[in-house]
gemmi code that builds the backbone of each chain (N, CA, C; Angstrom):
import gemmi

chains = {
    "A": [
        ("UNK", (2.025, 164.732, 64.923), (2.804, 165.527, 65.899), (3.889, 166.392, 65.178)),
        ("UNK", (3.837, 167.512, 65.607), (4.781, 168.491, 65.047), (6.113, 168.234, 65.373)),
        ("UNK", (6.870, 168.350, 64.419), (8.306, 167.814, 64.683), (9.064, 168.880, 66.134)),
        ("UNK", (8.638, 170.420, 66.116), (9.820, 170.943, 67.333), (8.985, 170.372, 68.452)),
        ("UNK", (7.503, 170.351, 68.700), (6.943, 169.523, 69.762), (7.571, 168.432, 70.088)),
        ("UNK", (8.046, 167.546, 69.035), (8.297, 166.218, 69.136), (9.906, 166.487, 69.844)),
        ("UNK", (10.640, 167.600, 69.292), (11.774, 168.087, 70.057), (12.284, 168.440, 71.325)),
        ("UNK", (10.716, 169.052, 71.653), (10.887, 169.583, 73.113), (10.791, 168.228, 73.988)),
        ("UNK", (9.948, 167.521, 73.473), (9.596, 166.281, 74.202), (10.990, 165.617, 74.606)),
        ("UNK", (11.728, 165.636, 73.496), (13.017, 165.024, 73.504), (13.786, 165.539, 74.537)),
        ("UNK", (14.107, 166.554, 74.411), (14.933, 167.775, 75.048), (14.615, 167.164, 76.580)),
        ("UNK", (13.158, 167.184, 77.041), (12.723, 166.876, 78.179), (13.264, 165.788, 78.735)),
        ("UNK", (13.284, 164.912, 77.941), (13.116, 163.240, 78.729), (14.923, 163.781, 78.629)),
        ("UNK", (15.634, 163.721, 78.124), (17.189, 164.128, 77.989), (17.256, 164.657, 79.318)),
        ("UNK", (17.079, 165.489, 79.693), (17.443, 166.663, 80.668), (16.974, 165.520, 82.231)),
        ("UNK", (15.822, 164.920, 82.054), (15.480, 164.326, 83.106), (16.642, 163.452, 83.650)),
        ("UNK", (16.834, 162.420, 81.716), (18.166, 161.339, 82.347), (19.246, 162.046, 83.015)),
        ("UNK", (19.655, 163.006, 82.585), (20.680, 163.562, 83.221), (20.380, 164.121, 84.654)),
        ("UNK", (19.437, 164.433, 85.207), (19.204, 164.763, 86.413), (19.411, 163.138, 87.304)),
        ("UNK", (18.776, 161.965, 86.613), (18.566, 161.195, 87.469), (20.085, 160.352, 87.238)),
        ("UNK", (20.763, 160.428, 86.583), (22.310, 160.408, 86.453), (22.985, 160.849, 87.773)),
        ("UNK", (22.954, 162.080, 87.450), (23.589, 163.267, 88.730), (22.863, 162.821, 90.518)),
        ("UNK", (21.481, 162.449, 90.384), (20.984, 162.161, 91.650), (21.833, 160.808, 92.088)),
        ("UNK", (21.640, 159.784, 91.326), (22.601, 158.388, 91.346), (23.630, 158.670, 92.145)),
        ("UNK", (24.870, 159.255, 91.310), (26.098, 159.628, 91.683), (25.804, 160.373, 92.938)),
        ("UNK", (25.286, 161.074, 92.984), (25.254, 161.845, 94.391), (25.006, 160.979, 95.494)),
        ("UNK", (24.234, 159.978, 95.162), (24.056, 158.993, 96.441), (25.134, 158.003, 96.409)),
        ("UNK", (26.275, 157.417, 95.425), (26.834, 156.651, 95.589), (28.112, 157.293, 95.759)),
        ("UNK", (28.461, 158.644, 95.779), (29.112, 159.406, 96.609), (29.070, 159.380, 97.941)),
        ("UNK", (27.994, 159.743, 98.402), (27.427, 159.938, 100.000), (27.824, 158.416, 100.480)),
        ("UNK", (27.352, 157.216, 99.432), (27.742, 155.940, 100.534), (29.284, 155.937, 100.353)),
        ("UNK", (30.216, 156.605, 99.500), (31.244, 155.756, 99.672), (32.538, 157.240, 100.690)),
        ("UNK", (31.329, 157.922, 100.907), (32.258, 159.320, 102.151), (31.850, 158.583, 103.228)),
        ("UNK", (30.759, 158.052, 103.444), (30.549, 157.042, 104.485), (31.384, 156.465, 104.892)),
        ("UNK", (31.689, 155.322, 103.457), (32.792, 154.212, 103.854), (34.361, 154.627, 104.332)),
        ("UNK", (34.242, 155.927, 103.402), (35.968, 156.064, 103.612), (36.624, 156.978, 104.621)),
        ("UNK", (34.888, 157.829, 104.929), (35.770, 159.127, 105.988), (35.168, 158.509, 107.283)),
        ("UNK", (33.971, 157.734, 107.280), (33.371, 157.420, 109.001), (33.531, 155.891, 109.442)),
        ("UNK", (33.934, 155.807, 108.447), (34.109, 154.044, 108.403), (32.612, 153.399, 108.681)),
        ("UNK", (31.825, 153.402, 108.037), (30.449, 152.939, 107.772), (30.206, 151.728, 106.777)),
        ("UNK", (30.420, 150.509, 106.606), (30.688, 149.887, 105.811), (29.666, 148.541, 106.152)),
        ("UNK", (28.813, 147.677, 105.195), (28.042, 146.723, 105.694), (29.347, 145.615, 105.882)),
        ("UNK", (28.985, 144.710, 107.224), (29.404, 143.898, 107.335), (29.741, 142.935, 105.990)),
        ("UNK", (31.444, 142.772, 105.966), (31.842, 141.667, 104.857), (32.391, 140.396, 105.603)),
        ("UNK", (32.210, 140.009, 106.953), (33.004, 138.910, 106.994), (32.655, 137.286, 106.238)),
        ("UNK", (33.430, 136.947, 105.543), (32.961, 135.619, 105.085), (34.191, 134.297, 106.037)),
        ("UNK", (33.419, 133.722, 107.035), (33.935, 133.147, 107.839), (32.916, 131.670, 108.153)),
        ("UNK", (33.456, 130.659, 107.530), (32.759, 129.500, 107.631), (32.778, 128.379, 109.110)),
        ("UNK", (31.599, 127.752, 109.092), (31.600, 127.206, 110.808), (30.696, 125.842, 110.506)),
        ("UNK", (30.983, 124.880, 111.329), (29.894, 123.846, 110.805), (28.748, 123.767, 112.084)),
        ("UNK", (27.530, 124.239, 111.342), (26.458, 124.254, 112.460), (26.329, 123.493, 113.315)),
        ("UNK", (26.458, 121.845, 113.110), (26.303, 120.852, 114.051), (27.138, 120.706, 114.857)),
        ("UNK", (28.502, 120.886, 114.758), (29.063, 121.296, 115.950), (29.615, 122.091, 116.870)),
        ("UNK", (28.689, 123.370, 116.303), (29.365, 124.696, 116.798), (29.678, 124.970, 118.311)),
        ("UNK", (28.675, 124.021, 119.030), (28.469, 124.327, 120.498), (29.332, 122.985, 121.309)),
        ("UNK", (29.952, 122.094, 120.020), (30.661, 121.359, 121.297), (32.299, 121.388, 121.381)),
        ("UNK", (32.546, 122.377, 119.990), (33.961, 122.974, 119.765), (34.151, 123.943, 119.335)),
        ("UNK", (34.911, 124.716, 119.313), (35.396, 126.040, 119.266), (34.835, 126.948, 119.846)),
        ("UNK", (35.101, 128.505, 119.048), (34.603, 129.449, 120.279), (33.178, 129.811, 120.691)),
        ("UNK", (32.124, 128.506, 119.950), (30.939, 129.146, 120.305), (30.531, 128.026, 121.349)),
        ("UNK", (31.807, 127.250, 122.077), (30.739, 126.720, 122.975), (30.469, 127.418, 124.104)),
        ("UNK", (29.576, 126.714, 125.195), (28.804, 127.542, 126.040), (30.072, 128.264, 126.667)),
        ("UNK", (30.730, 128.005, 127.262), (31.446, 128.763, 128.461), (32.490, 129.621, 127.863)),
        ("UNK", (32.611, 129.679, 126.377), (32.997, 130.614, 125.462), (32.481, 132.135, 125.717)),
        ("UNK", (30.976, 131.898, 125.585), (30.215, 132.786, 124.707), (30.204, 134.298, 126.025)),
        ("UNK", (29.567, 134.728, 125.250), (29.935, 136.432, 126.258), (30.932, 137.426, 125.991)),
        ("UNK", (31.118, 138.179, 126.758), (32.370, 139.475, 126.233), (33.411, 138.991, 126.665)),
        ("UNK", (34.186, 139.189, 126.304), (35.918, 138.439, 126.935), (36.649, 139.835, 126.205)),
        ("UNK", (37.553, 140.377, 126.913), (38.881, 141.375, 126.494), (39.912, 140.164, 126.245)),
        ("UNK", (40.647, 140.464, 124.893), (41.432, 139.408, 124.152), (42.605, 139.766, 124.122)),
        ("UNK", (43.688, 139.404, 123.459), (44.969, 139.798, 123.180), (44.768, 141.125, 122.634)),
        ("UNK", (45.933, 141.995, 122.867), (45.645, 143.672, 122.360), (44.428, 144.206, 122.452)),
        ("UNK", (43.779, 143.999, 124.125), (42.758, 144.493, 124.487), (41.776, 144.519, 123.625)),
        ("UNK", (41.431, 143.823, 122.882), (40.443, 143.628, 121.959), (39.120, 143.143, 122.616)),
        ("UNK", (38.178, 144.163, 122.281), (37.075, 143.493, 123.293), (36.189, 142.812, 122.248)),
        ("UNK", (35.809, 141.319, 122.701), (34.954, 140.473, 121.824), (33.607, 140.198, 122.582)),
        ("UNK", (32.883, 140.231, 121.881), (31.384, 139.431, 122.199), (30.783, 138.600, 121.260)),
        ("UNK", (30.773, 136.496, 121.828), (30.383, 135.951, 121.384), (28.801, 135.402, 121.397)),
        ("UNK", (28.046, 135.568, 120.468), (26.595, 135.051, 121.066), (26.186, 134.013, 119.797)),
        ("UNK", (25.657, 133.048, 120.444), (24.626, 132.260, 119.622), (23.232, 132.550, 119.455)),
        ("UNK", (22.791, 132.859, 118.520), (21.465, 132.688, 118.118), (20.738, 131.215, 117.688)),
        ("UNK", (19.593, 131.307, 118.377), (18.973, 129.982, 118.077), (17.621, 130.446, 118.234)),
        ("UNK", (16.623, 128.921, 117.539), (15.124, 129.306, 117.984), (15.151, 129.224, 119.496)),
        ("UNK", (14.342, 130.125, 119.886), (13.809, 131.602, 119.846), (14.825, 132.353, 121.261)),
        ("UNK", (16.132, 132.163, 121.053), (16.696, 132.768, 121.876), (18.291, 133.221, 121.586)),
        ("UNK", (18.720, 134.103, 122.479), (20.030, 134.618, 121.965), (20.867, 133.813, 123.091)),
        ("UNK", (21.836, 133.481, 123.019), (22.953, 132.838, 124.318), (24.240, 133.666, 124.210)),
        ("UNK", (24.563, 134.227, 124.813), (23.256, 134.926, 126.399), (22.731, 135.809, 125.962)),
        ("UNK", (21.809, 136.113, 126.551), (20.722, 136.983, 126.378), (21.160, 138.513, 126.754)),
        ("UNK", (22.316, 138.841, 127.402), (22.917, 139.991, 127.814), (24.415, 139.843, 127.642)),
        ("UNK", (24.741, 140.840, 126.923), (26.328, 140.980, 126.905), (26.597, 142.634, 127.431)),
        ("UNK", (27.663, 142.748, 127.581), (28.156, 143.747, 128.689), (29.401, 144.267, 127.485)),
        ("UNK", (29.429, 145.435, 127.131), (30.500, 146.194, 126.509), (30.708, 147.252, 126.927)),
        ("UNK", (32.253, 148.224, 126.631), (32.596, 149.297, 127.615), (32.120, 150.503, 125.929)),
        ("UNK", (31.923, 151.549, 126.471), (31.714, 152.579, 125.537), (33.010, 152.882, 125.005)),
        ("UNK", (32.669, 153.538, 123.739), (33.997, 154.521, 123.103), (35.189, 153.280, 122.943)),
        ("UNK", (34.959, 152.237, 122.897), (36.281, 151.379, 122.480), (36.010, 150.406, 121.484)),
        ("UNK", (36.551, 149.934, 120.237), (36.179, 149.301, 119.331), (35.621, 147.707, 119.880)),
        ("UNK", (34.214, 147.166, 119.301), (34.134, 146.344, 119.915), (33.679, 145.038, 118.783)),
        ("UNK", (34.042, 143.648, 118.734), (33.671, 143.088, 117.934), (32.553, 141.658, 118.353)),
        ("UNK", (31.560, 141.987, 117.327), (30.535, 141.248, 117.740), (30.526, 139.943, 116.607)),
        ("UNK", (30.306, 138.955, 117.485), (30.868, 137.550, 116.515), (29.057, 136.866, 117.046)),
        ("UNK", (28.808, 136.086, 115.629), (27.514, 135.558, 115.837), (27.544, 134.473, 115.322)),
        ("UNK", (27.023, 133.424, 116.083), (26.715, 131.871, 114.844), (25.505, 131.195, 115.035)),
        ("UNK", (24.924, 130.478, 114.346), (23.405, 129.763, 114.500), (23.919, 128.260, 114.182)),
        ("UNK", (23.026, 127.427, 114.942), (23.125, 126.035, 114.352), (21.782, 125.718, 113.669)),
        ("UNK", (20.498, 126.428, 113.487), (19.588, 125.888, 113.165), (18.948, 126.635, 112.321)),
        ("UNK", (18.428, 127.998, 111.920), (17.794, 128.663, 111.031), (18.187, 130.157, 110.384)),
        ("UNK", (18.462, 130.890, 109.340), (18.690, 131.706, 109.346), (18.259, 133.216, 110.490)),
        ("UNK", (18.568, 133.966, 111.146), (18.455, 134.611, 112.239), (19.254, 136.015, 111.525)),
        ("UNK", (18.650, 137.325, 112.320), (19.313, 138.636, 111.886), (19.449, 139.224, 112.921)),
        ("UNK", (19.984, 140.182, 113.449), (20.104, 141.069, 114.284), (20.474, 142.649, 114.052)),
        ("UNK", (19.831, 143.671, 114.855), (20.125, 145.162, 114.776), (20.150, 145.176, 116.229)),
        ("UNK", (21.049, 146.235, 116.446), (20.913, 146.757, 117.956), (20.587, 148.255, 118.054)),
        ("UNK", (19.180, 148.386, 118.224), (19.148, 149.616, 118.465), (19.244, 151.097, 118.563)),
        ("UNK", (19.488, 151.863, 118.216), (20.239, 153.232, 118.062), (21.901, 153.144, 117.219)),
        ("UNK", (21.882, 152.155, 116.815), (23.371, 151.989, 116.101), (22.593, 152.040, 114.574)),
        ("UNK", (24.474, 151.734, 113.873), (24.368, 151.130, 112.397), (24.540, 149.540, 112.540)),
        ("UNK", (24.569, 148.657, 113.798), (25.144, 147.368, 114.083), (23.795, 146.706, 113.562)),
        ("UNK", (23.862, 146.005, 112.013), (22.861, 144.864, 111.657), (23.277, 143.846, 110.607)),
        ("UNK", (23.014, 142.791, 111.250), (23.455, 141.848, 110.175), (22.615, 140.558, 110.011)),
        ("UNK", (23.064, 139.999, 109.133), (22.175, 138.604, 109.050), (23.108, 137.308, 109.691)),
        ("UNK", (22.411, 136.333, 110.201), (23.413, 135.246, 110.777), (22.735, 134.068, 109.978)),
        ("UNK", (23.786, 133.564, 109.592), (23.383, 132.587, 108.614), (24.055, 131.102, 109.216)),
        ("UNK", (22.879, 129.827, 109.209), (23.565, 128.688, 109.114), (25.287, 128.738, 108.678)),
        ("UNK", (26.016, 127.967, 109.270), (27.326, 127.499, 108.402), (28.280, 129.048, 108.331)),
        ("UNK", (28.001, 129.853, 109.185), (28.859, 131.057, 108.531), (29.012, 131.461, 109.618)),
        ("UNK", (30.020, 132.888, 109.906), (29.862, 133.310, 111.594), (30.035, 134.657, 110.916)),
        ("UNK", (28.993, 135.611, 111.566), (29.074, 137.291, 111.080), (29.567, 137.882, 111.875)),
        ("UNK", (30.440, 138.560, 111.726), (31.220, 139.900, 112.470), (30.909, 140.916, 112.368)),
        ("UNK", (30.840, 142.199, 113.357), (30.822, 143.039, 113.183), (31.400, 144.465, 114.154)),
        ("UNK", (32.486, 144.837, 113.671), (33.158, 145.812, 114.821), (32.250, 147.232, 114.905)),
        ("UNK", (32.269, 147.605, 115.903), (31.595, 148.891, 115.895), (32.426, 149.871, 117.340)),
        ("UNK", (31.669, 151.033, 117.227), (32.112, 151.756, 118.311), (30.661, 152.551, 119.074)),
        ("UNK", (30.408, 151.526, 120.312), (29.296, 152.055, 121.003), (29.709, 153.530, 121.928)),
        ("UNK", (28.864, 154.717, 121.040), (28.996, 156.089, 121.705), (27.979, 156.007, 123.075)),
        ("UNK", (26.740, 155.452, 123.164), (26.460, 156.201, 124.023), (25.944, 155.013, 125.091)),
        ("UNK", (25.632, 155.613, 126.384), (25.571, 154.081, 127.721), (24.326, 153.762, 127.571)),
        ("UNK", (23.987, 152.452, 128.042), (22.675, 151.891, 128.758), (22.326, 150.830, 128.078)),
        ("UNK", (21.160, 150.346, 128.336), (20.567, 149.099, 127.863), (20.169, 148.991, 126.440)),
        ("UNK", (20.635, 148.328, 125.307), (20.253, 148.812, 124.331), (19.347, 147.209, 123.645)),
        ("UNK", (18.427, 147.476, 123.093), (17.664, 146.255, 122.363), (18.567, 145.606, 121.550)),
        ("UNK", (18.741, 144.135, 121.415), (18.928, 143.640, 120.161), (17.992, 142.584, 119.427)),
        ("UNK", (17.037, 142.921, 118.993), (15.804, 141.759, 118.540), (16.517, 141.056, 117.225)),
        ("UNK", (16.083, 139.930, 117.225), (16.140, 138.919, 115.986), (15.353, 140.090, 114.680)),
        ("UNK", (15.764, 139.992, 113.999), (14.936, 141.244, 112.679), (14.924, 140.206, 111.538)),
        ("UNK", (14.897, 138.828, 111.674), (14.680, 138.173, 110.404), (13.829, 136.837, 111.139)),
        ("UNK", (12.162, 136.885, 110.438), (11.461, 135.474, 110.607), (12.262, 134.235, 110.708)),
        ("UNK", (12.250, 133.693, 111.982), (12.984, 132.562, 112.005), (12.073, 131.501, 113.026)),
        ("UNK", (10.687, 131.551, 112.689), (9.409, 130.911, 113.098), (8.616, 131.423, 113.923)),
        ("UNK", (7.696, 130.374, 114.840), (6.876, 130.932, 115.772), (7.171, 131.749, 116.793)),
        ("UNK", (8.202, 131.302, 117.290), (8.521, 132.318, 118.775), (9.659, 133.415, 118.221)),
        ("UNK", (9.740, 133.746, 117.373), (10.475, 134.644, 116.462), (10.107, 136.143, 117.521)),
        ("UNK", (9.073, 136.452, 117.656), (8.724, 137.605, 118.236), (9.549, 137.961, 120.092)),
        ("UNK", (9.722, 136.804, 120.103), (10.314, 136.611, 121.751), (11.745, 136.661, 122.122)),
        ("UNK", (12.628, 136.876, 120.605), (13.967, 136.624, 120.249), (14.388, 137.951, 120.380)),
        ("UNK", (15.057, 138.115, 121.829), (15.587, 139.455, 121.474), (16.930, 139.124, 122.626)),
        ("UNK", (17.539, 139.951, 122.815), (18.935, 139.851, 123.657), (19.000, 141.773, 124.171)),
        ("UNK", (20.097, 141.871, 125.225), (20.036, 143.171, 125.867), (21.733, 143.410, 125.701)),
        ("UNK", (22.090, 144.412, 124.916), (23.343, 145.034, 124.669), (23.447, 145.963, 125.772)),
        ("UNK", (24.654, 145.809, 126.641), (24.554, 146.703, 128.149), (25.735, 147.775, 127.705)),
        ("UNK", (25.779, 148.581, 127.250), (26.392, 149.673, 127.212), (27.170, 150.179, 128.572)),
        ("UNK", (28.439, 149.758, 128.916), (28.840, 150.711, 129.910), (29.548, 151.852, 129.963)),
        ("UNK", (30.309, 153.002, 130.889), (31.242, 153.469, 130.332), (32.390, 152.863, 130.777)),
        ("UNK", (33.361, 153.183, 129.880), (34.806, 152.709, 129.977), (35.243, 152.299, 131.359)),
        ("UNK", (35.370, 153.212, 132.027), (35.927, 153.434, 133.661), (35.456, 151.804, 134.541)),
        ("UNK", (34.021, 151.751, 134.057), (33.009, 150.772, 134.785), (33.189, 149.718, 134.128)),
        ("UNK", (33.995, 149.144, 132.928), (34.012, 148.162, 132.326), (34.918, 147.213, 132.999)),
        ("UNK", (34.956, 146.277, 134.047), (36.058, 145.826, 134.732), (35.659, 144.177, 134.510)),
        ("UNK", (36.560, 143.922, 133.363), (36.321, 142.378, 132.956), (37.268, 141.513, 134.418)),
        ("UNK", (36.855, 140.168, 134.458), (37.627, 139.560, 135.723), (38.957, 138.914, 135.221)),
        ("UNK", (39.916, 138.216, 136.100), (41.266, 138.226, 135.614), (41.168, 137.284, 134.280)),
        ("UNK", (39.888, 136.506, 134.580), (40.012, 135.663, 132.880), (39.667, 136.548, 131.740)),
        ("UNK", (39.469, 137.650, 131.583), (39.082, 138.655, 130.758), (37.650, 138.823, 130.526)),
        ("UNK", (37.144, 137.795, 131.173), (35.473, 137.741, 130.447), (34.568, 138.559, 131.795)),
        ("UNK", (33.439, 139.198, 130.981), (32.670, 140.296, 131.734), (31.403, 139.811, 130.925)),
        ("UNK", (30.572, 139.999, 132.347), (28.863, 139.316, 132.046), (28.210, 140.479, 132.570)),
        ("UNK", (27.008, 140.387, 132.365), (25.755, 141.286, 132.708), (25.288, 140.898, 133.837)),
        ("UNK", (25.701, 139.486, 134.433), (25.305, 139.165, 136.300), (26.601, 139.443, 137.097)),
        ("UNK", (27.621, 139.953, 136.315), (28.883, 140.439, 137.392), (28.257, 141.671, 137.884)),
        ("UNK", (27.375, 142.256, 137.143), (27.452, 144.072, 137.626), (26.290, 144.541, 138.253)),
    ],
    "B": [
        ("UNK", (-28.175, 127.496, 78.271), (-28.387, 128.775, 78.584), (-28.036, 129.722, 77.332)),
        ("UNK", (-28.960, 130.604, 76.494), (-28.910, 131.079, 75.541), (-27.996, 132.045, 75.298)),
        ("UNK", (-26.766, 132.510, 74.450), (-26.073, 133.318, 74.393), (-26.779, 135.077, 74.057)),
        ("UNK", (-26.507, 135.962, 74.590), (-27.005, 137.020, 74.388), (-25.888, 137.445, 73.206)),
        ("UNK", (-26.596, 137.798, 71.979), (-25.315, 138.523, 70.563), (-24.326, 139.896, 70.706)),
        ("UNK", (-23.452, 139.768, 70.848), (-22.310, 140.826, 71.237), (-22.209, 141.777, 70.152)),
        ("UNK", (-22.384, 142.974, 71.402), (-23.347, 144.466, 70.514), (-22.231, 144.934, 69.263)),
        ("UNK", (-22.910, 145.184, 68.774), (-22.586, 146.194, 67.537), (-21.613, 146.978, 67.901)),
        ("UNK", (-20.063, 146.977, 68.159), (-19.411, 148.532, 68.816), (-19.505, 149.063, 67.769)),
        ("UNK", (-19.124, 148.749, 66.039), (-19.599, 149.915, 65.215), (-20.278, 151.096, 65.404)),
        ("UNK", (-21.420, 150.566, 66.280), (-22.419, 151.707, 66.085), (-22.091, 152.711, 67.380)),
        ("UNK", (-21.080, 152.391, 68.242), (-20.672, 153.182, 69.063), (-19.504, 154.177, 68.698)),
        ("UNK", (-18.834, 153.912, 67.652), (-17.775, 154.941, 67.164), (-17.976, 156.004, 66.893)),
        ("UNK", (-17.705, 157.199, 67.486), (-17.932, 158.689, 66.937), (-17.806, 158.862, 65.615)),
        ("UNK", (-18.560, 159.768, 65.172), (-18.376, 159.727, 63.799), (-16.981, 160.644, 63.590)),
        ("UNK", (-16.270, 160.702, 62.207), (-14.911, 161.599, 62.502), (-15.227, 162.889, 62.122)),
        ("UNK", (-14.493, 163.802, 62.723), (-14.406, 164.879, 63.059), (-13.205, 165.677, 62.201)),
        ("UNK", (-13.351, 166.594, 61.617), (-12.073, 167.376, 60.914), (-10.946, 167.140, 61.914)),
        ("UNK", (-10.042, 166.778, 61.126), (-8.550, 166.224, 61.746), (-7.453, 167.560, 62.227)),
        ("UNK", (-8.130, 168.835, 61.115), (-7.471, 169.871, 61.671), (-7.247, 170.484, 62.814)),
        ("UNK", (-8.458, 170.407, 63.348), (-9.207, 170.876, 64.784), (-8.504, 169.863, 65.885)),
        ("UNK", (-8.461, 168.841, 65.564), (-7.929, 167.720, 66.412), (-6.748, 168.142, 66.714)),
        ("UNK", (-5.813, 168.137, 65.479), (-4.448, 167.991, 65.390), (-3.716, 169.639, 66.339)),
        ("UNK", (-4.517, 170.697, 66.442), (-4.424, 171.682, 66.527), (-4.525, 171.655, 68.169)),
        ("UNK", (-5.267, 171.094, 68.784), (-5.779, 170.656, 70.136), (-4.628, 169.783, 70.453)),
        ("UNK", (-4.144, 168.544, 70.038), (-3.223, 167.954, 70.532), (-1.905, 168.706, 70.642)),
        ("UNK", (-1.300, 169.629, 69.777), (-0.327, 170.490, 69.624), (-0.250, 171.118, 71.234)),
        ("UNK", (-1.534, 172.100, 71.244), (-1.540, 172.507, 72.412), (-1.256, 171.785, 73.753)),
        ("UNK", (-1.698, 170.807, 74.142), (-1.918, 169.679, 74.918), (-0.343, 169.249, 75.139)),
        ("UNK", (0.067, 168.684, 74.169), (1.484, 168.403, 74.138), (2.665, 169.457, 74.590)),
        ("UNK", (2.285, 170.400, 74.363), (3.169, 171.628, 74.669), (3.332, 171.702, 76.142)),
        ("UNK", (1.527, 171.482, 76.993), (1.517, 171.571, 78.630), (1.625, 170.024, 79.073)),
        ("UNK", (1.523, 169.324, 78.519), (1.752, 167.923, 79.411), (2.758, 167.601, 79.542)),
        ("UNK", (4.262, 168.349, 79.074), (5.396, 167.931, 79.599), (5.792, 168.421, 80.790)),
        ("UNK", (5.587, 169.744, 80.903), (6.024, 170.928, 81.877), (5.629, 170.388, 83.251)),
        ("UNK", (3.707, 170.160, 83.201), (3.053, 169.117, 84.050), (3.799, 167.975, 84.765)),
        ("UNK", (4.355, 167.038, 83.876), (5.002, 166.046, 84.067), (6.337, 166.565, 85.197)),
        ("UNK", (6.817, 167.037, 84.301), (8.059, 167.194, 85.168), (8.326, 167.993, 86.180)),
        ("UNK", (6.654, 168.973, 86.557), (6.623, 169.620, 87.783), (6.444, 168.766, 89.152)),
        ("UNK", (5.814, 167.298, 88.621), (5.374, 166.731, 89.393), (6.484, 165.537, 89.880)),
        ("UNK", (7.325, 165.504, 88.805), (8.380, 164.023, 89.090), (8.984, 165.140, 89.744)),
        ("UNK", (9.750, 166.449, 89.468), (10.500, 167.063, 90.212), (10.056, 167.068, 91.840)),
        ("UNK", (8.555, 167.218, 92.003), (8.457, 167.384, 93.513), (8.619, 166.114, 94.015)),
        ("UNK", (8.238, 165.350, 93.345), (8.063, 163.684, 94.202), (9.870, 163.360, 94.551)),
        ("UNK", (10.395, 163.299, 93.376), (11.682, 163.068, 93.518), (12.715, 163.449, 94.594)),
        ("UNK", (12.393, 165.241, 94.485), (13.171, 165.929, 95.387), (12.555, 165.633, 96.605)),
        ("UNK", (11.148, 165.593, 97.368), (10.796, 165.129, 98.663), (11.533, 163.690, 99.041)),
        ("UNK", (11.768, 162.745, 98.187), (12.166, 161.227, 98.417), (13.750, 161.583, 98.673)),
        ("UNK", (14.084, 162.664, 97.756), (16.171, 162.517, 97.951), (16.277, 163.578, 99.113)),
        ("UNK", (15.365, 164.369, 99.809), (15.398, 165.397, 100.672), (15.212, 164.375, 101.595)),
        ("UNK", (14.270, 163.230, 102.097), (14.271, 162.525, 102.968), (15.348, 161.482, 103.632)),
        ("UNK", (15.757, 160.776, 101.983), (17.001, 160.301, 102.209), (18.054, 160.693, 102.819)),
        ("UNK", (18.247, 162.253, 102.358), (19.411, 162.929, 102.879), (19.715, 163.205, 104.583)),
        ("UNK", (18.002, 163.341, 104.809), (17.824, 164.007, 105.831), (18.154, 162.666, 107.333)),
        ("UNK", (17.484, 161.267, 106.746), (18.051, 160.282, 107.513), (19.552, 160.183, 107.346)),
        ("UNK", (19.730, 160.188, 106.232), (21.859, 160.040, 105.963), (22.793, 161.015, 106.667)),
        ("UNK", (22.045, 162.373, 107.019), (23.054, 163.282, 107.351), (22.719, 162.937, 109.053)),
        ("UNK", (21.269, 162.994, 109.860), (21.088, 163.285, 110.951), (20.853, 161.826, 111.435)),
        ("UNK", (20.555, 160.886, 111.156), (20.382, 159.464, 111.723), (21.438, 158.610, 111.355)),
        ("UNK", (22.007, 158.458, 110.173), (23.011, 157.366, 109.360), (24.429, 157.329, 110.234)),
        ("UNK", (25.006, 158.875, 109.723), (26.368, 158.778, 110.125), (26.395, 159.676, 111.837)),
        ("UNK", (25.786, 160.238, 112.303), (25.974, 160.171, 113.833), (25.940, 158.760, 114.470)),
        ("UNK", (25.417, 157.819, 114.048), (25.260, 156.543, 114.766), (26.877, 155.670, 114.239)),
        ("UNK", (27.954, 156.205, 113.798), (28.660, 155.854, 113.771), (29.348, 154.725, 112.849)),
        ("UNK", (30.801, 154.265, 113.498), (31.411, 153.579, 112.449), (30.927, 152.006, 112.771)),
        ("UNK", (30.709, 151.106, 111.987), (30.552, 149.864, 111.689), (31.037, 148.943, 110.637)),
        ("UNK", (31.413, 147.859, 110.906), (32.046, 147.134, 109.367), (32.401, 145.992, 109.865)),
    ],
}
model = gemmi.Model(1)
for chain_id, residues in chains.items():
    chain = gemmi.Chain(chain_id)
    for i, (resn, *xyz) in enumerate(residues, 1):
        res = gemmi.Residue()
        res.name, res.seqid = resn, gemmi.SeqId(i, " ")
        for name, pos in zip(("N", "CA", "C"), xyz):
            atom = gemmi.Atom()
            atom.name, atom.element = name, gemmi.Element(name[0])
            atom.pos, atom.b_iso = gemmi.Position(*pos), 0.0
            res.add_atom(atom)
        chain.add_residue(res)
    model.add_chain(chain)
structure = gemmi.Structure()
structure.add_model(model)
structure.setup_entities()
């Protein structure tokens, strides 16, 4: 091969390398922009819990599941993911308010997403998964398990009922459920 | 079972031709190939990047905060 042809090929390869570096940089900047300006970050809560006793003591006992307005007007929903159901199967949350979703599982790895939102997390035995978000649209949103967890995986889904803030009326104990509506 | 003898591959090798002609053809091709590869790469990567940014701008960002 002639030297000038070889030089041309080398020039093209260097040009392409520079372009790829520019593309990766642009994507990284877009991700940083989404995180810093729009507060869109991957859930990064690290909190352990004993999967063998989570239903017996602590915040994931049956009576404490669902949505609750806590100190500082903080809306928190607690859900247990088991093979092959969510407990409770429906949670009600207000729109345009910061909501904290907390999940735990006593059995295998599950995962959730809430359709039409950026809520998406894994639920791993031994850990509490936590997601903060603001639901801007009202209505019933599907929340399926998105991590294959066994033969009944396709039957495992729940509903997130987003209601206008003025229609979100928790009881005297601060609890709100889909049944009460 | 009797084994069939391996064919003599040397009989299938084309006879040597004049290298000067082949080199000239190679040079011509090597001048064209990078341009074509570059055009194809730009098109495919450009479309992929466009799809990524459209999803980012019109689906991901409007869905709002999460963390």
